[in-house]
DRENDO-1510 file (C-alpha; in Angstrom, 1 decimal, always signed):
<recs>
REC; n; res; u; v; w
REC; 1; MET; -26.2; -32.1; +10.2 .
REC; 2; ALA; -25.0; -29.1; +8.1 .
REC; 3; SER; -23.6; -29.8; +4.7 .
REC; 4; ASN; -20.3; -28.5; +3.4 .
REC; 5; ARG; -22.3; -26.0; +1.3 .
REC; 6; ASP; -23.7; -24.5; +4.4 .
REC; 7; THR; -20.4; -24.0; +6.3 .
REC; 8; LEU; -17.0; -22.5; +5.7 .
REC; 9; THR; -13.7; -23.5; +7.3 .
REC; 10; LEU; -11.5; -20.5; +8.3 .
REC; 11; PRO; -7.7; -20.5; +7.9 .
REC; 12; SER; -7.6; -21.0; +11.7 .
REC; 13; GLY; -9.5; -24.3; +11.3 .
REC; 14; ARG; -12.7; -23.0; +12.9 .
REC; 15; VAL; -15.9; -24.0; +11.0 .
REC; 16; ILE; -18.6; -21.3; +10.8 .
REC; 17; SER; -21.9; -21.2; +9.0 .
REC; 18; ARG; -22.3; -19.5; +5.7 .
REC; 19; ALA; -25.0; -17.4; +7.2 .
REC; 20; ILE; -22.5; -15.9; +9.7 .
REC; 21; ALA; -20.0; -15.3; +6.9 .
REC; 22; ASP; -22.6; -13.5; +4.9 .
REC; 23; ALA; -23.6; -11.4; +7.9 .
REC; 24; ALA; -19.9; -10.4; +8.4 .
REC; 25; ALA; -19.8; -9.3; +4.7 .
REC; 26; ASP; -23.0; -7.3; +5.2 .
REC; 27; TRP; -21.5; -5.5; +8.2 .
REC; 28; LEU; -18.4; -4.7; +6.2 .
REC; 29; THR; -20.4; -3.3; +3.3 .
REC; 30; LEU; -22.4; -1.1; +5.7 .
REC; 31; LEU; -19.3; +0.2; +7.6 .
REC; 32; MET; -17.3; +1.0; +4.5 .
REC; 33; SER; -20.3; +2.8; +3.0 .
REC; 34; GLY; -20.0; +5.6; +5.6 .
REC; 35; GLU; -23.7; +5.3; +6.3 .
REC; 36; ALA; -23.4; +3.6; +9.6 .
REC; 37; GLY; -24.5; +5.8; +12.5 .
REC; 38; ASP; -23.8; +5.4; +16.2 .
REC; 39; GLU; -26.7; +3.0; +16.5 .
REC; 40; GLN; -25.6; +0.8; +13.7 .
REC; 41; GLN; -22.0; +0.7; +15.1 .
REC; 42; ARG; -23.4; -0.3; +18.5 .
REC; 43; GLN; -25.4; -3.1; +16.8 .
REC; 44; TRP; -22.3; -4.3; +14.9 .
REC; 45; ARG; -20.3; -4.5; +18.1 .
REC; 46; GLN; -23.1; -6.3; +19.8 .
REC; 47; TRP; -23.2; -8.8; +16.9 .
REC; 48; ARG; -19.5; -9.5; +17.3 .
REC; 49; GLN; -19.8; -10.1; +21.0 .
REC; 50; ALA; -22.9; -12.3; +20.6 .
REC; 51; HIS; -21.0; -15.5; +19.6 .
REC; 52; VAL; -17.4; -16.6; +19.2 .
REC; 53; ASP; -18.1; -17.6; +15.6 .
REC; 54; HIS; -19.2; -14.0; +14.9 .
REC; 55; GLU; -15.9; -12.7; +16.2 .
REC; 56; ALA; -13.9; -15.3; +14.3 .
REC; 57; ALA; -15.7; -14.3; +11.1 .
REC; 58; TRP; -14.9; -10.7; +11.7 .
REC; 59; GLN; -11.3; -11.4; +12.5 .
REC; 60; HIS; -11.1; -13.1; +9.1 .
REC; 61; VAL; -12.6; -10.0; +7.5 .
REC; 62; GLU; -10.0; -7.8; +9.1 .
REC; 63; SER; -7.2; -10.1; +8.0 .
REC; 64; VAL; -8.4; -10.2; +4.4 .
REC; 65; MET; -8.8; -6.4; +4.3 .
REC; 66; GLY; -5.3; -5.9; +5.7 .
REC; 67; ARG; -3.8; -8.1; +3.1 .
REC; 68; MET; -5.7; -6.5; +0.3 .
REC; 69; LYS; -4.7; -3.0; +1.4 .
REC; 70; SER; -1.1; -3.9; +1.8 .
REC; 71; LEU; -0.9; -4.7; -1.9 .
REC; 72; GLU; -1.1; -1.3; -3.5 .
REC; 73; ARG; -1.3; -3.0; -6.9 .
REC; 74; ALA; -4.2; -5.4; -6.1 .
REC; 75; PRO; -7.5; -4.4; -7.7 .
REC; 76; ALA; -9.4; -6.3; -5.2 .
REC; 77; TYR; -9.1; -3.7; -2.4 .
REC; 78; ALA; -9.9; -0.9; -4.8 .
REC; 79; ALA; -12.9; -2.8; -6.2 .
REC; 80; LEU; -14.2; -3.5; -2.7 .
REC; 81; SER; -13.8; +0.1; -1.6 .
REC; 82; SER; -15.6; +1.4; -4.7 .
REC; 83; TYR; -18.5; -1.1; -4.4 .
REC; 84; ALA; -18.9; -0.3; -0.8 .
REC; 85; THR; -19.2; +3.4; -1.3 .
REC; 86; ALA; -20.9; +3.9; -4.7 .
REC; 87; ASP; -24.6; +4.7; -5.1 .
REC; 88; GLN; -24.6; +2.3; -8.0 .
REC; 89; PRO; -24.6; -0.7; -8.3 .
REC; 90; SER; -27.4; -1.6; -5.9 .
REC; 91; SER; -26.7; -2.5; -2.3 .
REC; 92; THR; -27.5; -6.1; -3.2 .
REC; 93; ALA; -24.8; -6.1; -5.8 .
REC; 94; ARG; -22.4; -4.5; -3.4 .
REC; 95; ARG; -23.0; -7.2; -0.8 .
REC; 96; ARG; -22.6; -9.9; -3.5 .
REC; 97; VAL; -19.2; -8.5; -4.5 .
REC; 98; THR; -18.1; -8.1; -0.9 .
REC; 99; ARG; -19.0; -11.7; -0.1 .
REC; 100; MET; -17.1; -13.0; -3.1 .
REC; 101; LEU; -13.9; -11.1; -2.2 .
REC; 102; LEU; -14.0; -12.1; +1.4 .
REC; 103; TRP; -15.1; -15.7; +1.2 .
REC; 104; GLY; -14.5; -16.8; -2.4 .
REC; 105; GLY; -11.0; -18.0; -1.7 .
REC; 106; ILE; -12.2; -20.2; +1.2 .
REC; 107; ALA; -15.1; -21.6; -0.7 .
REC; 108; THR; -13.0; -22.6; -3.7 .
REC; 109; GLY; -9.9; -23.6; -1.9 .
REC; 110; ALA; -7.8; -21.5; -4.2 .
REC; 111; GLY; -8.0; -18.0; -2.8 .
REC; 112; LEU; -8.3; -14.7; -4.7 .
REC; 113; LEU; -5.2; -13.2; -3.2 .
REC; 114; ALA; -3.1; -16.3; -4.0 .
REC; 115; SER; -4.0; -15.9; -7.7 .
REC; 116; ARG; -2.2; -12.5; -7.8 .
REC; 117; THR; +1.3; -13.0; -9.2 .
REC; 118; ASP; +2.6; -10.0; -7.5 .
REC; 119; THR; +1.6; -11.5; -4.1 .
REC; 120; TRP; +3.8; -14.6; -4.3 .
REC; 121; GLN; +6.5; -12.6; -6.1 .
REC; 122; ALA; +6.7; -10.2; -3.2 .
REC; 123; ARG; +6.6; -12.9; -0.6 .
REC; 124; THR; +9.5; -14.8; -2.3 .
REC; 125; ALA; +11.6; -11.8; -3.2 .
REC; 126; ASP; +15.3; -11.6; -2.3 .
REC; 127; TYR; +14.7; -8.5; -0.2 .
REC; 128; ARG; +11.4; -7.4; +1.4 .
REC; 129; SER; +10.0; -5.3; +4.2 .
REC; 130; ASN; +6.7; -5.5; +6.2 .
REC; 131; THR; +4.1; -2.8; +6.5 .
REC; 132; GLY; +5.4; +0.1; +8.5 .
REC; 133; GLU; +9.0; -1.1; +8.2 .
REC; 134; GLN; +12.1; +0.3; +6.5 .
REC; 135; ARG; +15.1; -2.0; +6.0 .
REC; 136; ASP; +18.7; -1.4; +4.9 .
REC; 137; PHE; +20.9; -3.8; +3.0 .
REC; 138; THR; +24.4; -3.6; +1.5 .
REC; 139; LEU; +24.7; -5.6; -1.7 .
REC; 140; GLU; +27.8; -7.5; -2.8 .
REC; 141; ASP; +29.1; -4.6; -4.8 .
REC; 142; GLY; +28.8; -2.2; -1.9 .
REC; 143; THR; +25.5; -0.6; -3.2 .
REC; 144; ARG; +23.1; +0.4; -0.4 .
REC; 145; LEU; +19.5; -0.8; -0.9 .
REC; 146; THR; +16.9; +0.7; +1.4 .
REC; 147; LEU; +13.3; -0.6; +1.3 .
REC; 148; ASN; +10.3; +1.5; +2.4 .
REC; 149; THR; +7.1; +0.0; +3.9 .
REC; 150; ASP; +5.7; -3.1; +2.3 .
REC; 151; SER; +8.3; -3.3; -0.4 .
REC; 152; ALA; +10.1; -6.1; -2.3 .
REC; 153; ALA; +13.0; -6.4; -4.7 .
REC; 154; ASN; +15.1; -9.0; -6.4 .
REC; 155; VAL; +18.8; -8.6; -7.3 .
REC; 156; ARG; +20.4; -10.0; -10.4 .
REC; 157; PHE; +24.2; -9.4; -10.7 .
REC; 158; ASP; +26.3; -11.1; -13.3 .
REC; 159; ALA; +29.7; -10.5; -15.0 .
REC; 160; ASN; +28.3; -7.9; -17.3 .
REC; 161; GLN; +25.6; -6.0; -15.5 .
REC; 162; ARG; +23.9; -5.3; -12.1 .
REC; 163; ARG; +20.1; -5.2; -12.1 .
REC; 164; ILE; +17.7; -4.6; -9.2 .
REC; 165; LEU; +14.1; -5.6; -10.0 .
REC; 166; LEU; +11.5; -3.6; -8.0 .
REC; 167; VAL; +8.7; -6.1; -7.3 .
REC; 168; ALA; +6.6; -3.8; -5.1 .
REC; 169; GLY; +6.7; -0.7; -3.1 .
REC; 170; GLU; +9.6; +1.8; -2.9 .
REC; 171; ILE; +13.3; +1.7; -2.6 .
REC; 172; MET; +16.3; +4.0; -2.3 .
REC; 173; ILE; +19.6; +3.2; -4.1 .
REC; 174; ALA; +23.0; +4.7; -3.0 .
REC; 175; THR; +25.9; +3.5; -5.2 .
REC; 176; ARG; +29.5; +3.6; -4.3 .
REC; 177; HIS; +31.5; +6.1; -6.3 .
REC; 178; GLY; +34.9; +7.7; -6.2 .
REC; 179; PRO; +38.5; +6.6; -7.1 .
REC; 180; GLY; +38.8; +2.8; -6.9 .
REC; 181; LEU; +35.2; +2.3; -5.7 .
REC; 182; ALA; +33.1; +2.5; -8.9 .
REC; 183; ASP; +32.0; -0.8; -10.3 .
REC; 184; PRO; +32.4; -0.9; -14.1 .
REC; 185; ARG; +29.2; -2.9; -14.6 .
REC; 186; PRO; +26.2; -0.8; -15.3 .
REC; 187; LEU; +23.6; -0.7; -12.5 .
REC; 188; SER; +19.9; -0.3; -13.3 .
REC; 189; VAL; +16.6; -0.6; -11.5 .
REC; 190; VAL; +13.9; -2.4; -13.4 .
REC; 191; THR; +10.2; -1.8; -12.9 .
REC; 192; ALA; +6.9; -2.8; -14.7 .
REC; 193; GLU; +7.2; +0.4; -16.8 .
REC; 194; GLY; +10.9; +0.5; -17.7 .
REC; 195; SER; +14.4; +0.8; -16.4 .
REC; 196; ILE; +16.4; +3.5; -14.5 .
REC; 197; ARG; +20.2; +3.4; -15.1 .
REC; 198; SER; +22.3; +4.8; -12.4 .
REC; 199; LEU; +25.0; +7.3; -13.4 .
REC; 200; GLY; +26.8; +7.1; -10.0 .
REC; 201; THR; +24.1; +8.4; -7.8 .
REC; 202; ARG; +21.5; +8.2; -4.9 .
REC; 203; PHE; +17.9; +8.0; -6.0 .
REC; 204; THR; +14.5; +6.6; -5.0 .
REC; 205; VAL; +12.1; +4.5; -7.1 .
REC; 206; ARG; +8.4; +3.8; -6.3 .
REC; 207; GLN; +6.2; +1.3; -8.1 .
REC; 208; HIS; +2.6; +2.6; -8.5 .
REC; 209; ALA; -0.3; +1.0; -10.4 .
REC; 210; GLY; +0.6; +1.5; -14.0 .
REC; 211; ARG; +3.5; +4.0; -13.5 .
REC; 212; THR; +6.8; +4.4; -11.8 .
REC; 213; SER; +8.1; +7.5; -10.0 .
REC; 214; VAL; +11.8; +8.3; -9.6 .
REC; 215; ALA; +13.6; +11.0; -7.7 .
REC; 216; VAL; +17.3; +11.8; -7.9 .
REC; 217; LEU; +19.0; +13.0; -4.7 .
REC; 218; GLU; +22.6; +13.0; -6.1 .
REC; 219; SER; +24.2; +12.9; -9.5 .
REC; 220; ALA; +21.9; +11.6; -12.3 .
REC; 221; VAL; +19.9; +8.7; -13.7 .
REC; 222; GLU; +18.7; +7.7; -17.2 .
REC; 223; VAL; +15.1; +6.7; -17.6 .
REC; 224; SER; +14.0; +4.4; -20.4 .
REC; 225; PRO; +10.3; +3.3; -20.7 .
REC; 226; TRP; +9.7; -0.2; -22.2 .
REC; 227; ALA; +7.6; +1.0; -25.1 .
REC; 228; GLY; +9.2; +4.4; -25.5 .
REC; 229; SER; +10.6; +5.8; -28.7 .
REC; 230; GLY; +14.0; +4.6; -27.9 .
REC; 231; SER; +15.5; +7.8; -26.5 .
REC; 232; ALA; +16.2; +7.8; -22.8 .
REC; 233; SER; +15.5; +10.8; -20.5 .
REC; 234; VAL; +18.3; +12.0; -18.2 .
REC; 235; LEU; +17.2; +13.1; -14.7 .
REC; 236; HIS; +19.6; +15.2; -12.6 .
REC; 237; ALA; +20.0; +15.8; -8.9 .
REC; 238; GLY; +17.0; +17.7; -7.4 .
REC; 239; GLN; +14.6; +16.4; -10.1 .
REC; 240; GLN; +11.8; +13.8; -10.0 .
REC; 241; THR; +9.4; +12.4; -12.6 .
REC; 242; ARG; +6.9; +9.7; -13.3 .
REC; 243; PHE; +6.7; +7.4; -16.3 .
REC; 244; SER; +4.5; +4.9; -17.9 .
REC; 245; ARG; +5.5; +2.1; -20.4 .
REC; 246; ASP; +5.1; +4.7; -23.2 .
REC; 247; ALA; +6.4; +8.0; -22.0 .
REC; 248; VAL; +8.3; +10.0; -19.3 .
REC; 249; GLU; +6.6; +13.1; -17.8 .
REC; 250; ALA; +8.4; +16.4; -17.7 .
REC; 251; PRO; +10.8; +16.6; -14.7 .
REC; 252; ARG; +9.9; +18.7; -11.7 .
REC; 253; SER; +11.7; +19.7; -8.5 .
REC; 254; ILE; +11.8; +17.3; -5.6 .
REC; 255; SER; +10.5; +18.4; -2.2 .
REC; 256; GLU; +11.3; +17.6; +1.4 .
REC; 257; GLN; +8.5; +15.0; +1.2 .
REC; 258; THR; +10.2; +13.0; -1.5 .
REC; 259; ASP; +12.8; +11.1; +0.7 .
REC; 260; ALA; +11.4; +11.9; +4.1 .
REC; 261; TRP; +10.7; +8.2; +4.6 .
REC; 262; THR; +14.4; +7.4; +4.5 .
REC; 263; ARG; +14.7; +9.5; +7.7 .
REC; 264; GLY; +11.6; +7.8; +9.2 .
REC; 265; GLN; +9.4; +10.8; +8.6 .
REC; 266; LEU; +6.2; +11.7; +6.9 .
REC; 267; VAL; +6.2; +15.3; +5.7 .
REC; 268; ALA; +3.1; +17.4; +4.8 .
REC; 269; ASP; +3.3; +20.8; +3.2 .
REC; 270; GLU; -0.2; +22.3; +2.8 .
REC; 271; GLN; -1.3; +18.8; +1.8 .
REC; 272; ARG; -4.9; +17.7; +1.5 .
REC; 273; LEU; -6.0; +15.5; +4.4 .
REC; 274; ALA; -7.2; +12.8; +2.0 .
REC; 275; GLU; -3.7; +12.6; +0.3 .
REC; 276; PHE; -2.0; +12.7; +3.7 .
REC; 277; ALA; -4.2; +9.8; +5.0 .
REC; 278; ALA; -3.5; +7.8; +1.8 .
REC; 279; GLU; +0.3; +8.1; +2.5 .
REC; 280; LEU; -0.1; +7.3; +6.2 .
REC; 281; ASP; -2.2; +4.3; +5.2 .
REC; 282; ARG; +0.8; +2.8; +3.5 .
REC; 283; TYR; +2.5; +2.5; +6.9 .
REC; 284; ARG; -0.4; +0.9; +8.8 .
REC; 285; THR; -1.9; -2.5; +8.9 .
REC; 286; GLY; -5.6; -2.4; +8.3 .
REC; 287; VAL; -7.9; +0.3; +7.0 .
REC; 288; LEU; -7.7; +4.1; +7.3 .
REC; 289; ARG; -10.4; +6.2; +5.8 .
REC; 290; VAL; -11.3; +9.9; +5.6 .
REC; 291; ASP; -14.9; +11.3; +5.7 .
REC; 292; PRO; -15.4; +13.1; +2.4 .
REC; 293; GLN; -16.7; +16.2; +4.2 .
REC; 294; ILE; -13.2; +16.9; +5.5 .
REC; 295; ALA; -11.0; +15.4; +2.7 .
REC; 296; GLY; -10.1; +18.8; +1.5 .
REC; 297; LEU; -8.7; +20.2; +4.7 .
REC; 298; ARG; -5.0; +21.0; +4.5 .
REC; 299; LEU; -2.2; +20.4; +7.0 .
REC; 300; SER; +1.6; +20.9; +7.3 .
REC; 301; GLY; +4.0; +19.2; +9.6 .
REC; 302; VAL; +6.7; +16.6; +10.1 .
REC; 303; PHE; +5.5; +13.4; +11.6 .
REC; 304; PRO; +7.5; +10.4; +12.9 .
REC; 305; LEU; +6.6; +7.2; +11.1 .
REC; 306; ALA; +7.7; +5.0; +14.1 .
REC; 307; ASP; +4.2; +5.5; +15.7 .
REC; 308; THR; +1.4; +6.0; +13.3 .
REC; 309; ASP; -1.2; +5.8; +16.1 .
REC; 310; ARG; +0.5; +8.8; +17.6 .
REC; 311; ILE; +0.2; +10.7; +14.2 .
REC; 312; LEU; -3.6; +10.0; +14.2 .
REC; 313; ALA; -3.8; +11.1; +17.9 .
REC; 314; THR; -2.1; +14.4; +16.9 .
REC; 315; LEU; -4.5; +15.3; +14.1 .
REC; 316; PRO; -7.3; +16.8; +16.3 .
REC; 317; SER; -4.7; +19.3; +17.7 .
REC; 318; VAL; -4.1; +20.7; +14.2 .
REC; 319; LEU; -7.4; +20.2; +12.4 .
REC; 320; PRO; -11.1; +20.2; +13.4 .
REC; 321; VAL; -11.3; +16.4; +13.2 .
REC; 322; ARG; -11.4; +13.4; +15.4 .
REC; 323; VAL; -10.5; +9.7; +14.8 .
REC; 324; GLN; -13.2; +7.2; +15.1 .
REC; 325; TRP; -11.9; +3.7; +15.9 .
REC; 326; ARG; -14.0; +0.7; +14.9 .
REC; 327; THR; -11.3; -1.7; +15.7 .
REC; 328; ARG; -7.5; -1.3; +16.4 .
REC; 329; PHE; -7.0; -2.0; +12.6 .
REC; 330; TRP; -9.9; +0.2; +11.3 .
REC; 331; ALA; -9.9; +4.0; +11.8 .
REC; 332; THR; -11.9; +6.7; +10.1 .
REC; 333; ILE; -11.0; +10.4; +10.3 .
REC; 334; VAL; -14.3; +12.3; +10.8 .
REC; 335; PRO; -15.4; +15.9; +11.5 .
REC; 336; ALA; -15.0; +17.0; +15.1 .
REC; 337; ASP; -18.2; +17.0; +17.1 .
</recs>
């Protein structure tokens, strides 16, 4: 009889052998490395179909990858991607890291993702959206709060101030202004890097890893980094910037791409394919990759975010590429045959 050390229990309750779990991790390492040819992919599909436990293990892999990817801030997904594609460390070390990230949470009963504070904060936020979803809310003061894909925010209003805490993702704020409509309490959006005070306006804020971006569509905002010199930077309509905890970058003009998501669109203007795919990836569950050979191709267009599969299907008509589907949640854009 197999011991607990030789088996793993999936979240679904199915018990699989550790050998099958390790095999699934090895397949993931190979597929993410970009070195898998047609024969290796055929063998991978054959392995999945060989036993229900194999398919169950792979479904767990896809589930974990989807959760890691959806958290832009999480280092786990970035670490897994870099280990899977780098020449160094060795393939043995890459497999070891992959196994730890995929199965460590099950083995310890704690879970790597559960240890991320931004995970539970996002899940318990006052307002949140799923991957690929935009949601509109009207706050008690009449302010309109729009959440972009996979975003979360908390709202803290009291007698003296109004604060919106951006936990993850991207939001748009549209305040009420005009005679008899303006609320005398100051309104600010708080991020990991600082605060943005509204001066009666419409603006977007996005939380990145280690920085915040803000774009002003109407009126103006005041940007104050947490560790800045104490002087705030005023950003006017038509301007955008990024800031860290220490400093604010020089403002630059906004483009049509900036708030396209509020209209349900993804706009590209001579954009590198790798950058376009990275943006599109935010709106999809699973994994979307680009072959390095074609990462520098450029494209322009306006694409409806309501159907990201359709966007991928459109790419071969505008670029010499094709989309290689490993599963419905795993796609790679590769050179056309």
